[in-house]
Short mmCIF file of the C-alpha atoms (twelve columns), coordinates in Angstrom:
data_MODEL
# 
_entry.id   MODEL 
# 
loop_
_atom_site.group_PDB 
_atom_site.id 
_atom_site.type_symbol 
_atom_site.label_atom_id 
_atom_site.label_alt_id 
_atom_site.label_comp_id 
_atom_site.label_asym_id 
_atom_site.label_seq_id 
_atom_site.Cartn_x 
_atom_site.Cartn_y 
_atom_site.Cartn_z 
_atom_site.pdbx_PDB_model_num 
ATOM 1  C CA . TYR A 1  -12.678 -0.068  -14.070 1 
ATOM 2  C CA . VAL A 2  -12.735 -2.025  -10.716 1 
ATOM 3  C CA . LYS A 3  -9.823  -2.708  -8.332  1 
ATOM 4  C CA . THR A 4  -9.676  -6.458  -8.165  1 
ATOM 5  C CA . GLY A 5  -6.945  -8.957  -8.047  1 
ATOM 6  C CA . ASN A 6  -3.885  -8.035  -6.221  1 
ATOM 7  C CA . GLU A 7  -5.027  -4.599  -4.974  1 
ATOM 8  C CA . GLY A 8  -8.121  -5.999  -3.569  1 
ATOM 9  C CA . TYR A 9  -6.188  -8.768  -1.969  1 
ATOM 10 C CA . MET A 10 -3.730  -6.407  -0.191  1 
ATOM 11 C CA . VAL A 11 -6.671  -4.318  1.203   1 
ATOM 12 C CA . MET A 12 -8.315  -7.512  2.739   1 
ATOM 13 C CA . ARG A 13 -4.943  -8.731  3.979   1 
ATOM 14 C CA . ALA A 14 -4.249  -5.281  5.670   1 
ATOM 15 C CA . LYS A 15 -7.901  -5.464  7.192   1 
ATOM 16 C CA . TYR A 16 -7.114  -9.026  8.396   1 
ATOM 17 C CA . ILE A 17 -3.760  -8.134  10.058  1 
ATOM 18 C CA . LYS A 18 -5.472  -5.228  11.861  1 
ATOM 19 C CA . GLU A 19 -8.121  -7.402  13.303  1 
ATOM 20 C CA . VAL A 20 -5.794  -9.945  14.275  1 
ATOM 21 C CA . GLU A 21 -3.503  -7.447  16.261  1 
ATOM 22 C CA . GLU A 22 -6.658  -5.923  18.046  1 
ATOM 23 C CA . LEU A 23 -7.546  -9.654  18.899  1 
ATOM 24 C CA . LYS A 24 -3.906  -10.125 20.354  1 
ATOM 25 C CA . THR A 25 -4.082  -7.077  22.386  1 
ATOM 26 C CA . PHE A 26 -7.325  -8.091  23.704  1 
ATOM 27 C CA . ILE A 27 -6.150  -11.422 24.779  1 
ATOM 28 C CA . LYS A 28 -3.067  -9.810  26.389  1 
ATOM 29 C CA . LYS A 29 -5.250  -7.317  28.416  1 
ATOM 30 C CA . GLU A 30 -7.437  -10.356 29.588  1 
ATOM 31 C CA . GLU A 31 -4.481  -12.528 30.545  1 
ATOM 32 C CA . LEU A 32 -3.149  -9.471  32.711  1 
ATOM 33 C CA . ARG A 33 -6.521  -8.919  34.226  1 
ATOM 34 C CA . LEU A 34 -6.720  -12.678 35.176  1 
ATOM 35 C CA . GLY A 35 -3.456  -12.614 36.418  1 
ATOM 36 C CA . TYR A 36 -1.450  -14.758 34.197  1 
ATOM 37 C CA . TYR A 37 1.391   -12.477 34.186  1 
ATOM 38 C CA . LYS A 38 3.054   -11.485 37.433  1 
ATOM 39 C CA . GLU A 39 4.547   -8.044  37.502  1 
# 
């Protein structure tokens, strides 16, 4: 019995969302570092 279909999809989706969030955080830090946002 292998977990495929909906469960496998949810796992991949969760992993994808996590990576996107990390990328957003990275971009925001870079923008702050480069001075796009004034404090």
